[in-house]
N, C-alpha and C positions, 0 to 999 in steps of 0.2 A: 504494500500500500504506500509506503514511503516513496519508493521509486516512481510509482505512478503519479503521485503528487509532484515529485521533482520534475518529471518530464512535462507534466501539465504546466508547471511554473515556467520551464524553459520555453515551451511552445507559446506561452502568453506574451513573449517579447521577441519581435523580429530581430533585434540586435543581440540576442542571447543564443548561444549554441553550446552543445556538449560535444566533445570530440572523442571522449573515451569513457568507458564504464567497465566495471567488474561485476559479473553476474554470478550468483551462487545458486546452484540448482541442486536441491536435495532429491535423493532417490531411495527407494525401498529395496534393500538388498534381498529381501525374501520373496519379492514378486517375480514370478516367472517371466513376465513380458517386459521387464524393465530394460533389458538390452535393446529391444526393438523401440521402446519408448525413447530412450536416449538418442538413438540414431535419428528417429523422426524429429526430435526436438532440435538437435544440432543442424539437421538439414533445413528445418523451417527457420532457424536463426540466420543461416546464410542467405536464405531467400529474402530476408528483410533488407538486405543491402549493406549490413555491417561487415566489417573485415575482422575475422577472428585473429587475434594476435597470439593468444596462447590458451591452452586448456590444461588444467591441472586436475587430476583425478585423486580423490581421497577415498581410500579403500576402507572397508569395514575393519580389517585387521592388519593390513600391510602398509599403512602410511600413505605417503603422497607420491604421485608419479606425473611427470610432465609428458603430455602426448607429443609424439614426434612431429616435427615441423611439416613433414610431407603428408600428414593426415589432416592438417588444419584447413586445407582448401580443396581436398579431393575426398569426396564422400566414400568412394570405393575403398580408399586406403584407410579412412577412419573406421568404416564398418569392419574391415579385415582386422584392424588393430583391436577394436572392441570385442570381436569374436575370440581373438587370442586371449584377451583379458578374462572373459567369462569362461572360456574353455579351461583356463588354469585356475578356476575358483577365485578369481579376483572380483569380489562383489563391490561395486561402486556405491559409495554412500553419498558423495557430493562431487559435483563438477564445479570448478572455479574457472570461469571463462572471461578472459580479457578481450574486449572488442574495441575497435576504432569505429566511430560513427562517421559515415561519409555523407556530406550534404549532396543532394542531387545536383548534377552539373559541375561538381568540383573534382 
C-alpha cells in the first residue's frame, strides 16, 4: 500500500519521476505452483517496460543467491535457472528485484 501511494504521489506531479525501485516479492515455499507463479510474475514485470537490474533470491534454508546476469533479460534462461533451483530443493521465500524505471520515449 505504501508503494502504491508513493507512485500515486509521483504521478501527481509532471516534474517528478522515479528512476529506480527495489521490489520485495514474498513466496510460499510449500505451494506446488509457486515456481510457475514466479516465472509469470517476472515475465509480467518485464512487460511493464522496466529494466531489471538484479534479482536476489532468498531461500527458505540456504541464504541468498544473486540470479545470473544472463537470466535477467531472457525468460528462457530465467525459467531454466529457476527449474534448476527447484529441482535441487531450493525453495524460494523472497525475491528482491532491483529495477530501473524507463520513461517512454527516453
